[in-house]
RODO-980470 format. One record per residue (C-alpha): x negated, y, z; residue number from 1; residue in one letter. Coordinates in pm, 1 decimal, padded with zeros to 6 digits. Layout:
- xx/yy/zz/num/residuo
- X/Y/Z/NUM/a
...
//
This chain:
- xx/yy/zz/num/residuo
- -00866.3/00091.8/00994.0/1/x
- -00564.0/-00086.4/00846.7/2/x
- -00222.2/00074.2/00874.8/3/x
- 00100.5/-00125.2/00860.3/4/x
- 00422.6/00070.8/00819.9/5/x
- 00753.6/-00112.0/00849.7/6/x
- 01081.8/00009.4/00708.7/7/x
- 01430.9/-00125.8/00653.1/8/x
- 01548.1/-00180.7/01007.6/9/x
- 01889.0/-00087.0/01136.9/10/x
- 02228.2/-00203.4/01253.3/11/x
- 02416.7/-00479.2/01075.9/12/x
- 02712.7/-00700.9/01152.2/13/x
- 02672.0/-01071.3/01208.1/14/x
- 02654.4/-01254.4/00878.5/15/x
- 02503.0/-00956.7/00703.0/16/x
- 02163.6/-00906.7/00542.2/17/x
- 01868.3/-00674.0/00571.7/18/x
- 01531.4/-00652.5/00402.8/19/x
- 01227.1/-00530.9/00587.8/20/x
- 00925.9/-00392.2/00407.3/21/x
- 00574.2/-00348.1/00537.5/22/x
- 00333.4/-00130.0/00344.6/23/x
- -00033.3/-00191.9/00418.5/24/x
- -00310.9/00057.6/00362.7/25/x
- -00672.4/00102.4/00455.8/26/x
- -00791.4/-00242.4/00366.9/27/x
- -00938.2/-00347.2/00033.4/28/x
- -00851.9/-00681.1/-00128.3/29/x
- -00509.1/-00703.9/00037.2/30/x
- -00451.9/-01032.6/-00142.3/31/x
- -00718.4/-01200.1/00074.7/32/x
- -00535.1/-01134.4/00401.9/33/x
- -00255.2/-01341.8/00552.5/34/x
- 00054.3/-01162.0/00679.4/35/x
- 00317.1/-01248.7/00937.4/36/x
- 00627.5/-01107.6/01100.5/37/x
- 00686.0/-01128.2/01474.2/38/x
- 00974.6/-01007.3/01686.0/39/x
- 01028.9/-00914.2/02046.2/40/x
- 01324.2/-00859.3/02275.9/41/x
- 01293.5/-00676.2/02608.4/42/x
- 01156.5/-00895.6/02883.1/43/x
- 01027.5/-01162.7/02647.8/44/x
- 00699.9/-01225.4/02471.1/45/x
- 00655.4/-01153.6/02104.8/46/x
- 00746.5/-01454.5/01896.3/47/x
- 00643.0/-01564.7/01549.8/48/x
- 00910.7/-01533.8/01280.5/49/x
- 00748.0/-01596.4/00940.8/50/x
- 00406.2/-01604.6/00778.8/51/x
- 00263.3/-01599.5/00427.8/52/x
- -00083.0/-01709.7/00328.0/53/x
- -00329.9/-01515.6/00118.4/54/x
- -00421.5/-01778.4/-00137.4/55/x
- -00113.8/-01940.1/-00288.2/56/x
- 00155.2/-01752.9/-00094.8/57/x
- 00233.5/-02053.5/00119.1/58/x
- 00507.1/-01966.4/00366.5/59/x
- 00599.1/-02087.0/00713.4/60/x
- 00898.0/-02009.0/00933.0/61/x
- 01009.5/-02042.1/01289.3/62/x
- 01283.1/-02301.8/01323.7/63/x
- 01525.7/-02035.2/01441.0/64/x
- 01511.9/-01850.2/01107.6/65/x
- 01438.6/-02130.2/00861.4/66/x
- 01683.2/-02127.6/00571.6/67/x
- 01799.5/-01772.5/00649.8/68/x
- 01483.9/-01559.2/00625.2/69/x
- 01239.2/-01534.4/00336.9/70/x
- 00893.8/-01380.4/00352.0/71/x
- 00722.8/-01263.3/00034.8/72/x
- 00441.4/-01036.0/-00071.7/73/x
- 00356.7/-00807.6/-00360.8/74/x
- -00020.5/-00776.4/-00370.6/75/x
- -00013.4/-00504.9/-00634.4/76/x
- 00194.1/-00289.5/-00399.7/77/x
- 00010.1/-00414.5/-00087.7/78/x
- 00350.0/-00480.4/00065.5/79/x
- 00505.8/-00773.9/00245.8/80/x
- 00880.1/-00826.1/00277.2/81/x
- 01117.6/-01010.7/00504.7/82/x
- 01458.7/-01082.4/00355.4/83/x
- 01700.0/-01166.9/00635.6/84/x
- 02033.6/-01326.2/00551.4/85/x
- 02313.7/-01467.4/00764.3/86/x
- 02199.1/-01256.1/01054.1/87/x
- 02304.8/-01351.9/01405.4/88/x
- 02327.3/-01144.0/01723.6/89/x
- 02033.9/-01343.8/01860.6/90/x
- 01818.9/-01200.7/01579.1/91/x
- 01841.6/-00862.6/01751.5/92/x
- 01485.4/-00753.1/01831.0/93/x
- 01204.9/-00521.2/01736.2/94/x
- 01032.4/-00669.7/01432.6/95/x
- 00660.0/-00626.7/01380.8/96/x
- 00453.6/-00665.9/01068.5/97/x
- 00109.0/-00811.8/01128.7/98/x
- -00207.0/-00889.5/00938.6/99/x
- -00450.5/-01165.9/01013.5/100/x
- -00820.6/-01203.8/00950.9/101/x
- -00946.0/-01227.7/00595.8/102/x
- -00940.6/-01573.1/00435.9/103/x
- -00758.2/-01732.0/00729.9/104/x
- -00415.0/-01881.3/00785.4/105/x
- -00120.8/-01656.0/00869.4/106/x
- -00107.2/-01558.7/01236.7/107/x
- 00143.6/-01762.4/01435.6/108/x
- 00036.7/-01645.6/01781.1/109/x
- 00006.4/-01286.4/01902.5/110/x
- -00357.5/-01341.5/01996.3/111/x
- -00441.5/-01437.6/01637.7/112/x
- -00312.5/-01109.4/01494.7/113/x
- -00568.1/-00859.9/01371.9/114/x
- -00340.0/-00553.4/01357.3/115/x
- 00022.9/-00469.3/01430.8/116/x
- 00269.2/-00231.6/01275.8/117/x
- 00466.5/00008.1/01493.2/118/x
- 00778.1/-00209.2/01485.7/119/x
- 01129.8/-00157.7/01356.7/120/x
- 01453.0/-00225.8/01544.6/121/x
- 01705.9/-00474.2/01410.2/122/x
- 02041.6/-00484.9/01586.2/123/x
- 02300.7/-00742.7/01486.1/124/x
- 02648.5/-00680.9/01623.3/125/x
- 02892.7/-00970.4/01682.9/126/x
//
């Protein structure tokens, strides 16, 4: 059973930066699994934020965060990161780390996620 533990959430002013970390455990060959970040605000569905592939660390971003957020992974540490810069109040949400199925593309839809982390709250004040 894989475990995904997020850290790094909190409160930040608009224009500020935060870095989220997600430590994965319980799954061998971490470097063969794609990873993604999703976020959710109350009353709305979870939405894709960023994904990173397993093979050549190809990345993909939602239009709303492109140019501001950067996803990366450290396979030796079995950890994926989300660097968030130029944060906006509309980035306020609970952010979830996710893992996809082995040897597949990064999950971009909630129904393509294999496992979810517990979530971490990001609040961006005006």
